[in-house]
C-alpha positions as CSV (number, residue, x, y, z in Angstrom):
1,M,-3.8,41.1,-3.8
2,T,-6.1,37.8,-3.3
3,E,-5.2,35.2,-1.5
4,P,-3.8,32.4,-3.2
5,R,-6.2,29.3,-2.5
6,P,-5.6,26.6,-0.3
7,I,-3.2,23.4,-1.3
8,A,-4.8,20.8,0.1
9,F,-2.3,17.3,1.0
10,F,-4.9,15.1,-0.9
11,D,-7.9,16.8,-2.3
12,M,-11.0,14.6,-1.8
13,K,-13.7,17.2,-2.5
14,A,-12.5,18.5,-5.9
15,Q,-13.4,14.6,-7.2
16,Q,-16.6,14.4,-5.4
17,A,-18.0,18.0,-7.0
18,L,-17.5,15.9,-10.2
19,I,-19.6,12.7,-9.5
20,R,-21.4,13.4,-6.7
21,A,-24.8,12.8,-8.2
22,E,-23.8,9.5,-9.3
23,I,-23.0,8.9,-5.1
24,D,-25.9,10.2,-3.9
25,A,-27.9,8.1,-6.9
26,G,-25.7,4.9,-5.2
27,I,-26.4,5.7,-1.9
28,A,-30.0,5.9,-2.9
29,R,-30.7,2.8,-5.0
30,I,-28.9,0.9,-1.8
31,L,-31.5,2.5,1.3
32,D,-34.3,1.4,-1.6
33,H,-32.9,-2.3,-1.8
34,G,-32.1,-2.8,2.0
35,R,-28.5,-5.1,1.0
36,F,-26.2,-2.9,3.2
37,I,-24.2,-5.6,2.7
38,Q,-22.7,-7.2,1.1
39,G,-25.0,-6.5,-1.7
40,P,-25.4,-5.9,-5.7
41,E,-23.0,-3.4,-5.8
42,V,-20.0,-5.3,-4.3
43,D,-20.5,-7.5,-6.7
44,A,-20.3,-5.0,-9.6
45,L,-17.5,-3.1,-8.1
46,E,-15.7,-6.4,-8.0
47,A,-16.1,-7.0,-11.7
48,K,-14.9,-4.0,-12.4
49,L,-11.6,-3.8,-10.1
50,A,-10.9,-7.4,-11.7
51,G,-11.0,-6.2,-15.1
52,F,-9.1,-3.2,-14.5
53,C,-6.1,-4.7,-13.4
54,G,-6.4,-7.9,-16.0
55,A,-6.6,-10.7,-13.4
56,G,-9.5,-12.9,-13.0
57,H,-10.8,-12.4,-9.7
58,A,-11.3,-9.7,-7.0
59,V,-12.4,-10.0,-4.0
60,G,-13.8,-7.0,-1.9
61,V,-13.2,-6.8,2.0
62,S,-13.9,-4.7,5.0
63,S,-9.8,-2.3,4.8
64,G,-6.3,-3.6,3.2
65,T,-5.3,-4.9,6.1
66,D,-8.2,-6.8,6.6
67,A,-7.1,-8.4,2.4
68,I,-3.7,-8.6,4.0
69,Q,-4.5,-10.9,6.7
70,I,-7.0,-12.9,4.6
71,A,-4.5,-13.4,2.0
72,L,-1.8,-15.0,5.1
73,M,-4.8,-16.3,6.9
74,A,-5.4,-18.7,3.8
75,E,-2.6,-19.8,3.4
76,G,-2.4,-21.5,6.7
77,I,0.6,-18.7,8.2
78,G,1.0,-18.9,11.8
79,P,3.0,-19.6,14.1
80,G,7.2,-21.0,13.7
81,D,6.6,-19.1,9.8
82,A,8.9,-16.1,9.0
83,V,7.0,-13.1,7.3
84,F,9.5,-11.5,5.1
85,L,8.6,-7.7,4.3
86,P,10.5,-4.5,4.6
87,A,10.7,-2.1,7.8
88,F,10.2,1.0,5.7
89,T,6.4,1.2,5.5
90,Y,3.1,1.4,7.7
91,T,2.8,-0.7,10.4
92,A,-0.2,-2.9,9.0
93,T,2.0,-5.1,6.8
94,A,4.1,-6.3,9.8
95,E,0.8,-6.5,12.8
96,V,-0.9,-9.2,10.8
97,P,1.6,-11.9,10.8
98,L,2.4,-11.3,14.6
99,V,-1.4,-11.3,14.8
100,L,-1.7,-14.9,13.6
101,G,1.1,-16.1,15.2
102,A,3.6,-15.3,12.9
103,T,7.3,-14.0,12.9
104,P,7.5,-10.9,10.5
105,V,11.1,-10.6,9.2
106,F,12.7,-7.0,8.6
107,V,14.1,-6.4,5.3
108,D,15.9,-3.2,3.6
109,V,15.1,-1.3,1.3
110,D,16.7,-0.1,-1.7
111,P,17.7,3.9,-1.6
112,A,16.5,4.8,-4.3
113,T,13.2,3.0,-4.8
114,F,12.0,3.0,-1.2
115,N,11.0,-0.8,-2.0
116,L,12.1,-4.4,-1.1
117,D,15.9,-4.5,-1.4
118,L,16.6,-8.0,-2.8
119,A,20.0,-9.1,-2.2
120,D,19.0,-8.4,1.6
121,L,16.3,-10.2,1.2
122,E,17.2,-13.6,0.1
123,R,20.1,-12.7,2.5
124,R,17.5,-13.0,5.2
125,V,15.8,-15.8,3.5
126,A,19.2,-17.5,4.1
127,L,19.9,-17.1,7.3
128,V,16.3,-18.4,8.1
129,L,17.2,-21.0,6.9
130,Q,20.6,-21.2,7.7
131,E,19.1,-21.1,11.5
132,G,16.1,-23.8,11.4
133,R,13.8,-22.1,14.1
134,L,11.5,-20.6,11.4
135,R,9.7,-21.9,8.0
136,P,10.3,-19.4,4.7
137,R,6.8,-18.6,3.7
138,A,5.8,-16.0,2.1
139,V,6.5,-12.6,1.3
140,I,5.1,-9.5,1.0
141,G,6.6,-6.7,-0.9
142,V,5.6,-2.8,-0.4
143,D,4.7,-0.9,-3.7
144,L,6.4,3.0,-1.5
145,Y,4.5,5.7,-2.1
146,G,2.4,4.0,-5.6
147,L,5.4,2.5,-7.4
148,P,5.6,-1.1,-8.0
149,A,8.2,-3.4,-6.1
150,D,10.4,-5.9,-8.8
151,W,7.7,-8.2,-8.8
152,P,9.0,-10.3,-11.3
153,A,12.5,-11.1,-9.0
154,I,9.9,-11.6,-6.2
155,R,8.2,-14.1,-7.1
156,A,11.4,-15.9,-8.8
157,L,12.8,-16.1,-5.2
158,C,9.8,-17.3,-4.0
159,D,9.1,-19.7,-6.3
160,R,12.6,-21.1,-5.3
161,H,11.4,-21.5,-1.7
162,G,8.4,-22.2,-2.2
163,M,7.1,-19.1,-0.3
164,F,3.7,-17.5,-0.8
165,A,3.9,-13.8,-2.4
166,L,1.5,-11.1,-1.1
167,D,1.7,-8.4,-3.2
168,D,0.6,-5.0,-0.8
169,A,-0.6,-2.6,-3.0
170,A,-1.8,0.1,-0.3
171,Q,-0.3,2.5,-1.7
172,A,-0.4,1.6,-5.5
173,F,-3.9,1.2,-6.8
174,G,-3.6,1.6,-10.8
175,G,0.6,1.0,-11.2
176,A,1.6,-1.2,-14.0
177,L,4.8,-3.1,-14.3
178,H,5.9,-3.8,-18.0
179,G,2.8,-3.2,-19.5
180,K,0.1,-5.1,-16.5
181,R,-1.4,-3.4,-13.7
182,L,-0.5,-4.6,-10.3
183,G,-2.8,-7.0,-9.5
184,A,-1.6,-10.3,-11.1
185,W,2.0,-9.9,-10.9
186,A,1.7,-11.9,-7.4
187,H,0.4,-14.5,-6.1
188,A,-2.5,-12.9,-4.3
189,T,-2.7,-8.8,-3.9
190,A,-4.1,-6.7,-1.4
191,C,-5.0,-3.4,-2.0
192,S,-7.0,-0.4,0.5
193,F,-9.1,1.7,-0.6
194,Y,-9.1,4.4,2.6
195,P,-10.3,8.1,1.9
196,T,-6.6,9.3,0.5
197,K,-5.6,6.4,-1.7
198,T,-5.7,6.7,-5.6
199,L,-9.1,4.8,-5.3
200,G,-11.0,5.9,-1.9
201,C,-14.2,5.2,-0.8
202,Y,-15.5,7.8,2.0
203,G,-14.5,5.2,5.6
204,D,-12.7,1.5,5.1
205,G,-12.9,-0.8,2.7
206,G,-10.5,-3.1,0.6
207,A,-10.0,-6.0,-1.9
208,I,-7.7,-9.3,-2.7
209,I,-6.7,-9.7,-6.5
210,T,-6.0,-12.6,-8.0
211,D,-6.3,-14.8,-10.9
212,D,-6.3,-18.3,-8.7
213,P,-9.6,-19.3,-8.4
214,A,-8.6,-21.3,-5.9
215,R,-8.2,-18.7,-3.5
216,A,-10.7,-16.0,-4.6
217,E,-13.1,-18.7,-3.5
218,L,-11.1,-19.3,-0.2
219,Y,-10.8,-15.5,-0.1
220,R,-14.5,-15.1,0.3
221,S,-15.7,-17.7,2.4
222,L,-12.6,-15.9,5.0
223,R,-14.4,-13.1,5.1
224,T,-18.0,-13.7,6.1
225,H,-16.8,-15.9,9.0
226,G,-15.4,-19.3,7.3
227,E,-18.7,-19.9,6.1
228,G,-20.1,-22.5,3.4
229,K,-22.3,-22.9,0.5
230,S,-25.3,-21.2,3.1
231,R,-24.7,-18.7,5.6
232,Y,-25.0,-21.5,8.7
233,E,-22.4,-24.3,6.8
234,V,-19.3,-22.8,8.8
235,L,-16.6,-24.1,6.9
236,R,-13.9,-23.0,9.2
237,T,-12.3,-20.5,11.1
238,G,-12.5,-16.8,9.4
239,M,-13.7,-13.2,10.6
240,N,-15.7,-10.5,9.8
241,G,-14.0,-9.0,6.2
242,R,-16.8,-7.9,5.0
243,L,-17.4,-4.3,2.4
244,D,-20.5,-2.9,2.8
245,S,-22.3,-1.5,-0.4
246,I,-22.3,2.1,0.3
247,Q,-18.6,2.2,-0.1
248,A,-18.4,-0.3,-3.2
249,A,-21.4,2.1,-4.7
250,I,-19.3,4.7,-4.2
251,L,-15.7,3.4,-5.5
252,L,-18.0,2.6,-8.1
253,A,-19.0,5.8,-8.7
254,K,-15.5,6.8,-8.8
255,L,-13.9,4.2,-10.5
256,P,-14.2,5.9,-14.2
257,L,-12.6,8.7,-12.7
258,L,-9.2,7.2,-12.0
259,E,-7.5,6.2,-15.5
260,G,-7.6,10.3,-15.7
261,E,-6.5,11.2,-12.3
262,L,-3.5,8.4,-13.2
263,K,-2.1,10.5,-15.9
264,S,-3.0,13.6,-13.9
265,R,-1.3,12.0,-10.7
266,T,1.6,11.6,-12.9
267,Q,1.8,15.2,-14.8
268,A,1.7,16.5,-10.7
269,A,5.0,14.5,-10.2
270,A,6.9,15.7,-13.4
271,W,5.8,19.5,-12.9
272,Y,8.0,18.9,-8.8
273,E,10.5,17.1,-10.6
274,A,10.7,20.4,-12.9
275,A,11.3,22.2,-10.1
276,L,12.6,20.4,-7.3
277,G,15.3,17.8,-9.4
278,G,18.6,18.9,-8.6
279,R,18.0,20.3,-5.3
280,V,16.7,17.7,-3.0
281,T,16.7,13.8,-3.8
282,T,13.3,13.4,-5.6
283,P,11.4,10.1,-6.2
284,Q,13.1,7.3,-8.2
285,G,11.4,4.3,-10.4
286,F,12.7,1.5,-13.0
287,A,13.2,0.6,-16.1
288,G,9.3,-0.7,-16.7
289,A,7.6,0.6,-13.9
290,E,4.7,3.3,-13.8
291,S,4.1,4.8,-10.6
292,A,0.4,5.1,-9.0
293,W,1.8,8.1,-7.3
294,G,-0.2,7.9,-4.0
295,I,2.5,9.9,-2.1
296,Y,5.2,11.6,-3.1
297,T,8.3,12.2,-1.1
298,I,11.7,13.5,-1.5
299,L,14.8,12.7,0.4
300,L,16.8,16.1,2.7
301,P,19.8,15.8,3.4
302,D,19.4,15.3,7.1
303,A,16.9,15.4,10.1
304,E,17.7,18.8,10.9
305,A,17.1,20.3,7.1
306,R,13.6,18.1,7.3
307,A,12.9,20.5,9.9
308,R,13.5,23.6,9.0
309,V,11.9,22.4,5.6
310,Q,8.7,21.0,7.1
311,A,8.5,24.9,9.3
312,A,8.9,26.8,6.0
313,M,6.8,25.3,4.0
314,Q,3.9,25.2,7.3
315,A,4.8,29.2,7.8
316,A,3.9,29.1,3.7
317,G,0.6,27.4,4.6
318,V,1.6,24.5,2.7
319,P,1.0,21.3,4.0
320,S,3.6,18.7,4.5
321,A,4.1,14.5,6.6
322,I,6.4,13.0,7.0
323,Y,5.5,8.8,6.0
324,Y,7.5,6.4,8.1
325,P,8.7,8.4,11.2
326,K,10.3,5.5,12.3
327,P,11.4,1.9,10.2
328,L,9.0,-1.1,12.2
329,H,12.2,-2.8,13.9
330,R,12.1,0.6,15.8
331,Q,8.1,0.0,16.8
332,P,7.7,-0.7,20.8
333,A,5.7,-3.5,19.3
334,Y,7.7,-5.3,16.5
335,A,10.6,-5.0,18.9
336,E,10.6,-8.3,19.6
337,A,9.3,-9.7,17.4
338,H,12.4,-8.5,15.2
339,A,15.2,-9.3,17.9
340,R,14.5,-13.5,17.6
341,G,13.7,-13.4,13.9
342,I,17.0,-14.2,12.8
343,G,20.5,-13.2,14.5
344,A,20.8,-16.3,16.5
345,P,24.9,-17.1,17.7
346,P,27.8,-16.2,15.6
347,L,25.3,-13.2,14.7
348,N,24.1,-12.0,18.0
349,G,21.3,-10.0,16.8
350,P,19.4,-9.4,13.5
351,P,21.0,-7.4,10.2
352,P,21.0,-4.0,10.6
353,L,18.4,-1.8,8.4
354,P,20.5,0.8,7.5
355,V,18.8,2.5,4.7
356,S,15.3,1.9,6.6
357,E,16.6,4.0,9.0
358,A,18.8,6.7,7.0
359,L,14.8,6.9,5.1
360,C,13.2,7.7,8.1
361,E,15.1,10.8,9.4
362,R,15.4,12.4,5.8
363,C,11.7,11.5,4.2
364,L,9.1,14.4,3.9
365,S,6.0,14.0,1.4
366,L,4.6,16.2,-0.3
367,P,0.7,17.6,-1.6
368,M,0.1,14.9,-4.3
369,H,-4.0,14.2,-6.0
370,P,-4.8,14.4,-8.9
371,Y,-6.2,17.8,-8.7
372,L,-3.1,20.2,-8.2
373,T,-2.6,22.7,-10.6
374,E,1.0,23.6,-11.8
375,A,0.8,27.1,-10.2
376,D,0.3,24.7,-6.6
377,V,3.8,22.8,-7.4
378,A,5.4,25.4,-8.4
379,R,4.0,26.9,-4.1
380,V,5.2,23.8,-2.6
381,A,8.6,23.7,-4.3
382,D,9.2,27.3,-3.1
383,A,8.1,26.8,-0.3
384,V,10.7,23.4,-0.3
385,L,13.6,25.7,-1.7
386,A,12.7,28.5,0.6
387,K,15.1,27.3,4.0
388,L,17.0,24.1,2.0
């Protein structure tokens, strides 16, 4: 009997086979011209990224984390400032405010979309204002797993309180809201091009998308040590956050595939829904939101069920992952910041974050990439349901 083909959690080899010649040619051009950092490929990529997102400007940077940092540095965010962000996301979103001396204020997430709970966000902004120890300066919304957050509502809240709205779209490049791509909804959008993302390079890379020309100019300065019009004119304290030309060339080769790959991801999600819907809790969206399906995550009844299902999947040769096993406010690195963010008497501690904690006990991510077949999805679903 023929063994079924292996199922990859993220399949980069299938994609590479389609564009290997273009990648090799792009790298060869860079070896010939020798501009390995911020070469012409970076300029070309920035123009194409901005066009794809329908935004005015794209600034290539060294990673998604550096994209967040540069965007916050440009706003002058630092000590005494409160930065609101979800408790259920990857560490990069929270570590940057701390690096800059600001205080992350963790917000609970919606149990259906896993994105910022707007009522809880409103409550925590009000508490920070009431206590008066911190200044509400920014909201970082995360488009978790590829599903856009409710950006019109987040922008409206930020506008009311004079806060900066930053979209962490690391898992969602290509997602859209009401027919408009992510990239022009927030004041700025931080993108990651880590290899496993919907648009990924073969190393670290990222970009900041914005419609604001003044911000874009500042981002370009900050990514290159705060330089001015010449290399040795230093206008401000910046960082080394540049994008290298080889990664830009790889992204240029991949970008023409993205529209088709997004459709394939959506089809794979539909197959999962047909196979698993009603048996486990499957991802939920909302009207007008188009997920990029960066990660496909289901919810099991409890931690015991998840462990049982994950073991059955492993026995069947089907990969899985847990994004994320612990909420950020429970991480040792953030415990102190969480405690001091809000919660002065009479609260005697920050309000609880029950949804984020429950999701960490129940979430399980399944293989998701554009090259899954219907038979692949059926095999994954069978493995999930075998020990449920």
